[in-house]
C-alpha positions in Angstrom: -13.1 -3.1 19.5 -10.7 -2.7 16.7 -10.1 -1.0 13.4 -9.4 -1.9 9.8 -5.7 -1.5 9.1 -4.2 -0.8 5.7 -2.3 -4.1 5.9 -5.6 -6.0 6.2 -7.2 -3.9 3.5 -4.6 -4.6 0.9 -4.4 -8.3 1.8 -8.2 -8.5 1.2 -7.9 -6.6 -2.0 -4.7 -8.1 -3.5 -4.4 -11.4 -1.6 -1.1 -10.7 0.1 1.0 -8.0 1.7 1.7 -5.0 -0.6 4.6 -2.5 -0.5 4.3 1.1 -1.6 7.0 2.6 -3.7 7.1 6.4 -3.2 7.8 8.3 -6.4 8.2 11.8 -7.7 6.2 12.6 -10.8 7.8 16.1 -11.4 4.5 18.0 -10.7 4.0 21.4 -9.3 1.2 22.9 -7.2 -1.2 25.8 -7.8 -0.4 27.0 -4.3 3.2 27.5 -5.3 3.2 28.5 -9.0 1.1 31.6 -8.5 -2.2 30.3 -9.7 -3.5 30.4 -6.1 -0.4 31.5 -4.1 3.3 31.3 -4.3 4.0 30.2 -0.7 2.4 26.7 -0.6 0.5 25.4 2.3 1.9 26.7 5.6 3.2 23.3 6.7 4.5 21.9 3.4 8.2 21.4 3.0 10.1 22.8 0.0 10.0 19.3 -1.5 6.2 19.3 -1.5 6.0 16.7 1.2 8.1 14.3 -0.9 11.2 14.1 1.3 11.4 10.3 0.9 10.2 10.0 -2.7 12.4 8.7 -5.6 12.5 10.5 -8.9 10.6 8.5 -11.6 12.1 8.4 -15.1 9.6 6.1 -16.6 11.3 2.8 -15.9 9.3 1.2 -13.1 11.1 -2.2 -13.5 14.4 -0.7 -12.7 13.0 0.9 -9.5 11.4 -2.4 -8.6 14.7 -4.2 -8.8 16.2 -1.7 -6.5 13.4 -2.1 -4.0 13.4 -5.8 -4.2 17.1 -5.8 -3.3 16.4 -3.7 -0.2 13.5 -5.9 0.9 15.5 -9.2 0.7 16.0 -9.2 4.5 12.2 -8.9 5.1 9.3 -11.2 4.4 8.9 -11.9 0.7 6.9 -9.1 -1.0 6.2 -9.4 -4.7 3.3 -7.0 -5.0 3.8 -3.2 -5.1 1.8 0.0 -5.5 3.3 3.0 -7.4 2.7 5.9 -5.1 3.1 9.5 -6.4 3.3 11.6 -3.2 5.0 15.0 -3.7 3.1 18.1 -4.8 -0.1 17.7 -6.8 -0.1 14.6 -9.1 -3.1 15.5 -11.3 -1.6 19.0 -12.1 -0.6 18.4 -15.7 -2.2 17.7 -19.1 -4.3 14.6 -19.4 -1.9 13.3 -22.1 1.2 13.6 -20.0 -0.5 12.2 -16.9 -1.8 9.2 -18.9 1.7 8.5 -20.3 3.4 8.9 -16.9 1.0 6.6 -15.0 0.8 3.9 -17.7 4.6 3.6 -17.5 4.4 3.5 -13.6 2.1 0.4 -13.7 3.8 -1.3 -16.6 5.1 -4.3 -14.6 3.1 -7.3 -13.4 4.4 -6.8 -9.9 2.7 -3.4 -9.8 -0.8 -4.1 -8.6 -2.1 -0.5 -8.1 -1.5 3.2 -8.5 -1.8 5.8 -5.7 -1.9 9.5 -6.5 -1.8 12.3 -4.0 -3.4 15.5 -5.2 -5.8 18.4 -4.4 -9.6 18.1 -4.7 -9.7 21.2 -6.9 -7.4 19.5 -9.5 -9.9 16.9 -10.7 -11.6 18.3 -13.8 -13.6 16.1 -16.1 -10.7 15.4 -18.5 -8.4 14.3 -15.7 -11.2 12.1 -14.2 -11.4 10.5 -17.7 -7.8 9.5 -17.5 -8.1 8.2 -13.9 -11.1 6.2 -15.0 -9.1 4.6 -17.9 -6.2 3.8 -15.5 -8.6 2.3 -12.9 -9.9 -0.1 -15.5 -6.4 -1.5 -15.9 -5.3 -1.6 -12.3 -6.9 -0.2 -9.1 -6.3 3.5 -8.6 -6.3 5.3 -5.2 -6.6 9.0 -5.0 -5.3 10.7 -1.8 -6.8 14.0 -1.0 -5.2 16.5 1.5 -8.3 17.8 3.3 -6.5 18.2 6.7 -9.4 19.9 8.4 -13.1 20.8 7.9 -12.9 24.1 9.8 -12.8 27.3 7.6 -10.6 29.3 9.9 -7.9 26.7 10.1 -8.2 26.0 6.3 -7.6 29.7 5.8 -4.6 29.8 8.2 -2.9 26.8 6.5 -3.6 28.4 3.0 -5.4 25.3 1.8 -7.0 27.3 -1.0 -10.3 25.5 -1.6 -13.7 25.2 0.1 -15.1 22.1 1.8 -17.7 21.8 -0.9 -14.8 21.2 -3.4 -13.7 18.2 -1.4 -17.2 16.8 -1.3 -17.6 17.1 -5.1 -14.2 15.4 -5.7 -15.2 12.5 -3.5 -18.5 12.1 -5.2 -16.9 12.3 -8.7 -14.3 9.7 -7.8 -16.7 7.4 -6.1 -18.9 7.5 -9.3 -16.0 6.0 -11.1 -15.3 3.4 -8.4 -11.9 5.0 -7.7 -10.9 4.5 -4.1 -10.3 7.7 -2.1 -8.0 8.2 0.9 -8.3 11.4 2.9 -5.5 13.0 4.9 -6.1 14.7 8.2 -3.5 16.6 10.3 -3.9 16.4 14.1 -2.5 19.3 16.1 -3.1 22.2 13.7 -2.8 25.6 15.5 -6.0 26.7 17.2 -7.8 23.4 16.9 -9.2 21.7 20.0 -9.5 17.9 20.2 -13.2 18.3 19.7 -12.6 20.2 16.4 -10.2 17.4 15.2 -12.8 14.7 16.1 -15.4 16.7 14.1 -13.1 16.5 11.1 -12.6 12.8 11.5 -16.4 12.3 11.8 -17.0 14.3 8.7 -14.4 12.2 6.8 -16.0 9.0 8.1 -19.3 10.1 6.6 -18.0 11.5 3.3 -17.8 8.2 1.5 -14.1 7.6 1.2 -12.5 4.2 1.7 -9.5 5.2 3.8 -8.0 7.8 6.0 -4.4 8.9 6.9 -3.7 10.6 10.2 -0.7 12.9 10.5 0.9 14.4 13.5 1.6 18.1 12.8 5.4 18.5 12.7 7.3 21.7 11.9 9.8 21.6 9.1 12.6 24.0 8.5 12.0 26.4 5.7 8.2 26.6 6.1 6.1 29.5 7.2 4.8 27.3 10.0 8.4 27.3 11.4 8.3 31.1 11.8 5.0 31.0 13.7 6.3 28.2 15.9 9.6 30.0 16.7 7.5 33.1 17.4 5.6 31.2 20.1 2.3 31.4 18.4 1.5 27.7 19.0 2.8 24.5 20.6 3.0 21.1 19.0 1.4 18.1 20.6 3.3 15.9 23.0 3.1 12.2 22.3 0.5 11.4 25.0 -1.7 14.2 23.7 -1.4 13.0 20.2 -2.3 9.4 21.1 -5.3 10.6 23.2 -6.6 12.5 20.2 -5.8 9.7 17.8 -7.8 7.2 19.8 -10.8 9.5 19.7 -10.4 9.7 16.0 -10.3 6.0 15.5 -13.4 5.6 17.5 -15.3 8.0 15.2 -14.7 6.3 11.8 -16.8 3.5 10.4 -15.4 0.0 10.8 -15.1 -0.6 7.1 -12.8 2.5 6.6 -9.2 1.5 6.4 -6.5 3.4 8.3 -3.5 3.9 6.1 -1.4 5.9 8.5 -1.3 6.5 12.2 1.3 9.3 12.3 3.6 11.3 10.0 7.2 12.4 10.0 9.6 14.6 8.1 13.2 14.3 7.3 15.2 14.4 10.6 17.7 17.0 9.2 14.9 19.5 8.7 12.7 18.7 11.7 12.1 21.6 14.1 9.4 20.1 16.3 8.2 17.9 17.9 11.6 16.2 18.0 10.3 12.9 19.2 8.5 12.5 15.9 11.9 11.9 14.3 12.0 8.5 16.1 9.3 6.9 14.0 9.8 3.4 15.4 9.5 4.6 19.0 6.3 6.6 18.1 4.7 3.7 16.4 5.6 1.3 19.2 4.1 3.7 21.8 0.9 4.2 19.6 0.5 0.4 19.3 1.1 -0.2 23.0 -1.5 2.4 23.9 -4.0 1.1 21.4 -3.6 -2.4 22.7 -3.7 -1.3 26.4 -6.9 0.7 25.8 -8.6 -2.2 23.9 -8.7 -0.4 20.6 -6.6 -3.0 18.7 -5.2 -6.4 19.2 -1.8 -7.4 17.8 1.0 -5.3 16.5 0.2 -2.9 13.6 2.9 -0.7 12.2 2.2 2.1 9.7 
């Protein structure tokens, strides 16, 4: 038994290891600007889940030089993906998006573009821009589904129906744009069976990849208030790995796993505190996956 890691996926696609450069595109979110809500998703940090992203001023070569200097001590990496992570990165005019993303791939070392967004922010004119970009370099669109269960979706203030996700995946697939779906494990009120149902649904939805995230509570979110009020508990590490193993066993073998956990900035982390030690968490996940025969070798995410 095994699974298809993002490392292997990118090596097959690009011929070598690829490093993601996490960038801020200066976008907003309809869940924050009053279009849908002003509070954001209940778990989302004030930075729009972009705590580790770099501001992008249009000069990708300068940022690449900075990254290359940092990576000198590691194995030689000369292929990169520009990854726009925070907020909603299709929430702008087509013209501005095209200009931004063309500048973000304007270096031969950039082999692809990854864009995190919402499924309800992919109208036809935006899809046209993504199609154009995808003809230049591979485009990956990351969709924050998190759960398929309506009650949970309402609690986290996701703001769109499951059918919207389905349509977005269909539209993107029709343009040969690769889709990666995010799922949060440990959302309040969800059983492990409910989480596995979400994974199974994602596995059948036609996307090329999946990211698993451990629910963590960040300072300044409404989720923090509910946690401090004792309305739910976060998963301990053993619980998380048990659920994660069940998820891995429910996705098709050709679906790449791009993330095995998630973490926030330590200074803002409320719970679970162990998630702030990412290396320890990844070591334990990999140890368990190997011990339980789910994977061979050492795979960090």
